[in-house]
Short mmCIF file of the C-alpha atoms (twelve columns), coordinates in Angstrom:
data_MODEL
# 
_entry.id   MODEL 
# 
loop_
_atom_site.group_PDB 
_atom_site.id 
_atom_site.type_symbol 
_atom_site.label_atom_id 
_atom_site.label_alt_id 
_atom_site.label_comp_id 
_atom_site.label_asym_id 
_atom_site.label_seq_id 
_atom_site.Cartn_x 
_atom_site.Cartn_y 
_atom_site.Cartn_z 
_atom_site.pdbx_PDB_model_num 
ATOM 1   C CA . MET A 1   0.000   0.000  0.000  1 
ATOM 2   C CA . THR A 2   1.458   3.374  -0.978 1 
ATOM 3   C CA . ALA A 3   1.488   6.345  1.421  1 
ATOM 4   C CA . LEU A 4   -1.171  8.033  -0.687 1 
ATOM 5   C CA . ALA A 5   -3.318  4.911  -0.667 1 
ATOM 6   C CA . ALA A 6   -2.937  4.671  3.118  1 
ATOM 7   C CA . LEU A 7   -4.027  8.283  3.532  1 
ATOM 8   C CA . LEU A 8   -7.002  7.744  1.259  1 
ATOM 9   C CA . ALA A 9   -7.922  4.577  3.121  1 
ATOM 10  C CA . GLY A 10  -8.172  6.615  6.310  1 
ATOM 11  C CA . LEU A 11  -5.337  4.897  8.108  1 
ATOM 12  C CA . PHE A 12  -3.504  8.141  8.750  1 
ATOM 13  C CA . ALA A 13  -4.542  11.606 9.818  1 
ATOM 14  C CA . VAL A 14  -2.152  14.471 9.118  1 
ATOM 15  C CA . ALA A 15  -2.253  18.000 10.524 1 
ATOM 16  C CA . SER A 16  -0.148  21.092 10.904 1 
ATOM 17  C CA . PRO A 17  0.864   21.778 14.535 1 
ATOM 18  C CA . ARG A 18  -0.197  25.409 14.129 1 
ATOM 19  C CA . VAL A 19  -3.801  24.296 13.871 1 
ATOM 20  C CA . LEU A 20  -3.460  21.176 15.971 1 
ATOM 21  C CA . VAL A 21  -6.454  20.690 18.239 1 
ATOM 22  C CA . ASP A 22  -6.335  17.834 20.714 1 
ATOM 23  C CA . GLU A 23  -10.023 17.013 20.238 1 
ATOM 24  C CA . ASP A 24  -9.487  16.682 16.484 1 
ATOM 25  C CA . ILE A 25  -6.710  14.152 17.080 1 
ATOM 26  C CA . TYR A 26  -8.929  12.185 19.430 1 
ATOM 27  C CA . ARG A 27  -11.844 12.247 16.973 1 
ATOM 28  C CA . ALA A 28  -9.638  11.088 14.094 1 
ATOM 29  C CA . LEU A 29  -8.345  8.149  16.118 1 
ATOM 30  C CA . GLU A 30  -11.834 7.316  17.418 1 
ATOM 31  C CA . ALA A 31  -13.105 7.363  13.819 1 
ATOM 32  C CA . GLY A 32  -10.610 4.669  12.901 1 
ATOM 33  C CA . ALA A 33  -7.352  6.392  11.965 1 
ATOM 34  C CA . VAL A 34  -4.532  4.048  12.952 1 
ATOM 35  C CA . THR A 35  -2.095  6.871  13.642 1 
ATOM 36  C CA . TYR A 36  -1.838  10.651 13.522 1 
ATOM 37  C CA . LEU A 37  1.101   12.463 11.946 1 
ATOM 38  C CA . LEU A 38  2.154   16.081 11.948 1 
ATOM 39  C CA . LYS A 39  2.923   17.645 8.574  1 
ATOM 40  C CA . GLU A 40  6.467   18.282 9.741  1 
ATOM 41  C CA . ALA A 41  7.131   14.547 10.060 1 
ATOM 42  C CA . LEU A 42  10.420  13.753 8.340  1 
ATOM 43  C CA . SER A 43  10.277  11.488 5.321  1 
ATOM 44  C CA . ASP A 44  12.275  8.832  7.207  1 
ATOM 45  C CA . GLU A 45  9.739   8.988  10.040 1 
ATOM 46  C CA . LEU A 46  6.884   8.735  7.541  1 
ATOM 47  C CA . VAL A 47  8.373   5.627  5.950  1 
ATOM 48  C CA . THR A 48  8.910   4.050  9.389  1 
ATOM 49  C CA . VAL A 49  5.333   4.798  10.443 1 
ATOM 50  C CA . ILE A 50  3.916   3.399  7.197  1 
ATOM 51  C CA . ARG A 51  5.910   0.193  7.665  1 
ATOM 52  C CA . GLU A 52  4.787   -0.097 11.274 1 
ATOM 53  C CA . VAL A 53  1.127   0.400  10.328 1 
ATOM 54  C CA . HIS A 54  1.502   -2.115 7.495  1 
ATOM 55  C CA . ALA A 55  2.824   -4.605 10.063 1 
ATOM 56  C CA . GLY A 56  -0.281  -4.048 12.206 1 
ATOM 57  C CA . GLY A 57  1.085   -1.457 14.618 1 
ATOM 58  C CA . ARG A 58  -0.510  1.758  15.835 1 
ATOM 59  C CA . PRO A 59  2.454   4.147  16.183 1 
ATOM 60  C CA . ILE A 60  1.831   7.509  17.846 1 
ATOM 61  C CA . SER A 61  4.497   10.227 17.988 1 
ATOM 62  C CA . PRO A 62  5.530   11.589 21.398 1 
ATOM 63  C CA . ASP A 63  4.019   15.011 20.545 1 
ATOM 64  C CA . VAL A 64  0.639   13.511 19.691 1 
ATOM 65  C CA . ALA A 65  0.789   11.169 22.703 1 
ATOM 66  C CA . ALA A 66  1.395   14.152 25.000 1 
ATOM 67  C CA . LEU A 67  -1.651  15.962 23.633 1 
ATOM 68  C CA . LEU A 68  -3.802  12.860 24.069 1 
ATOM 69  C CA . GLU A 69  -2.531  12.398 27.636 1 
ATOM 70  C CA . VAL A 70  -3.581  15.941 28.539 1 
ATOM 71  C CA . ARG A 71  -7.032  15.241 27.095 1 
ATOM 72  C CA . LYS A 72  -7.486  12.164 29.312 1 
ATOM 73  C CA . GLY A 73  -7.719  14.370 32.398 1 
ATOM 74  C CA . GLU A 74  -10.458 16.526 30.893 1 
ATOM 75  C CA . GLN A 75  -14.126 15.801 31.482 1 
ATOM 76  C CA . PRO A 76  -16.144 15.526 28.270 1 
ATOM 77  C CA . LEU A 77  -19.116 17.818 27.741 1 
ATOM 78  C CA . THR A 78  -22.571 16.383 27.162 1 
ATOM 79  C CA . PRO A 79  -24.195 17.043 23.777 1 
ATOM 80  C CA . ARG A 80  -26.469 19.656 25.409 1 
ATOM 81  C CA . GLU A 81  -23.472 21.369 27.023 1 
ATOM 82  C CA . VAL A 82  -21.811 21.524 23.600 1 
ATOM 83  C CA . GLN A 83  -24.943 23.217 22.243 1 
ATOM 84  C CA . VAL A 84  -24.794 25.752 25.080 1 
ATOM 85  C CA . VAL A 85  -21.082 26.403 24.439 1 
ATOM 86  C CA . ARG A 86  -21.821 27.098 20.760 1 
ATOM 87  C CA . LEU A 87  -24.546 29.564 21.677 1 
ATOM 88  C CA . VAL A 88  -22.342 31.256 24.300 1 
ATOM 89  C CA . ALA A 89  -19.690 31.618 21.571 1 
ATOM 90  C CA . GLU A 90  -22.320 33.329 19.397 1 
ATOM 91  C CA . GLY A 91  -22.753 35.887 22.184 1 
ATOM 92  C CA . MET A 92  -26.146 34.757 23.442 1 
ATOM 93  C CA . ARG A 93  -27.250 35.442 27.003 1 
ATOM 94  C CA . ASN A 94  -28.872 32.768 29.175 1 
ATOM 95  C CA . ALA A 95  -32.414 33.902 28.322 1 
ATOM 96  C CA . GLU A 96  -31.674 33.745 24.577 1 
ATOM 97  C CA . ILE A 97  -30.096 30.315 24.934 1 
ATOM 98  C CA . ALA A 98  -33.147 29.108 26.863 1 
ATOM 99  C CA . VAL A 99  -35.512 30.240 24.103 1 
ATOM 100 C CA . THR A 100 -33.311 28.784 21.370 1 
ATOM 101 C CA . LEU A 101 -33.069 25.378 23.062 1 
ATOM 102 C CA . GLY A 102 -36.601 25.324 24.458 1 
ATOM 103 C CA . ILE A 103 -35.458 24.961 28.073 1 
ATOM 104 C CA . SER A 104 -35.734 27.141 31.153 1 
ATOM 105 C CA . GLU A 105 -33.233 29.851 31.967 1 
ATOM 106 C CA . GLU A 106 -32.479 28.031 35.222 1 
ATOM 107 C CA . THR A 107 -31.528 24.919 33.238 1 
ATOM 108 C CA . VAL A 108 -29.213 27.034 31.086 1 
ATOM 109 C CA . LYS A 109 -27.569 28.380 34.264 1 
ATOM 110 C CA . VAL A 110 -26.983 24.810 35.454 1 
ATOM 111 C CA . HIS A 111 -25.430 23.891 32.097 1 
ATOM 112 C CA . VAL A 112 -23.177 26.967 32.161 1 
ATOM 113 C CA . LYS A 113 -22.088 26.160 35.731 1 
ATOM 114 C CA . ASN A 114 -21.266 22.568 34.686 1 
ATOM 115 C CA . ILE A 115 -19.382 23.807 31.603 1 
ATOM 116 C CA . LEU A 116 -17.306 26.222 33.708 1 
ATOM 117 C CA . GLY A 117 -16.345 23.365 36.013 1 
ATOM 118 C CA . LYS A 118 -15.550 20.871 33.258 1 
ATOM 119 C CA . LEU A 119 -13.454 23.383 31.314 1 
ATOM 120 C CA . ASN A 120 -11.847 24.637 34.530 1 
ATOM 121 C CA . VAL A 121 -12.571 28.299 33.813 1 
ATOM 122 C CA . LYS A 122 -14.029 31.071 35.972 1 
ATOM 123 C CA . ASP A 123 -16.298 32.997 33.585 1 
ATOM 124 C CA . ARG A 124 -18.225 32.781 30.324 1 
ATOM 125 C CA . ALA A 125 -15.598 34.683 28.344 1 
ATOM 126 C CA . ALA A 126 -12.996 32.042 29.196 1 
ATOM 127 C CA . ILE A 127 -15.225 29.268 27.835 1 
ATOM 128 C CA . ILE A 128 -14.590 30.257 24.225 1 
ATOM 129 C CA . PRO A 129 -10.774 29.962 23.984 1 
ATOM 130 C CA . VAL A 130 -10.781 26.675 25.895 1 
ATOM 131 C CA . ALA A 131 -13.591 25.300 23.711 1 
ATOM 132 C CA . LEU A 132 -11.627 26.320 20.608 1 
ATOM 133 C CA . ARG A 133 -8.429  24.678 21.880 1 
ATOM 134 C CA . ARG A 134 -10.243 21.472 22.746 1 
ATOM 135 C CA . GLY A 135 -12.027 21.395 19.395 1 
ATOM 136 C CA . ILE A 136 -15.489 21.680 20.928 1 
ATOM 137 C CA . ILE A 137 -16.204 24.624 18.652 1 
ATOM 138 C CA . HIS A 138 -14.498 25.771 15.465 1 
ATOM 139 C CA . ILE A 139 -14.162 29.186 13.878 1 
# 
């Protein structure tokens, strides 16, 4: 199998570290990618990884492994909390979020409180950069 064929078969995921989001790595691997490479991977490293995958291995670079390790300590958001994060990122207030989602404002407040705790931030404004970094929302 050629490198191009492997990429097309979905065995590899490749990304630039400038836009590397730990949640995206996790999602790629959960979706069935066997490994995840950075674009800066040297050609020798690429050949080694392809051979290892061909032999049935699941090689992960130290950089990618470190990002995945950090993610392990983070609590995942529920689907409803993700919806609330997206609406917070759009600048909506609790009352607007409640109307949009068809829930009470008190329920929105509970979701926001849970989100703050899970993302380990102190206010609504801090939700957005953490959600972007974790890949919960995208620009």
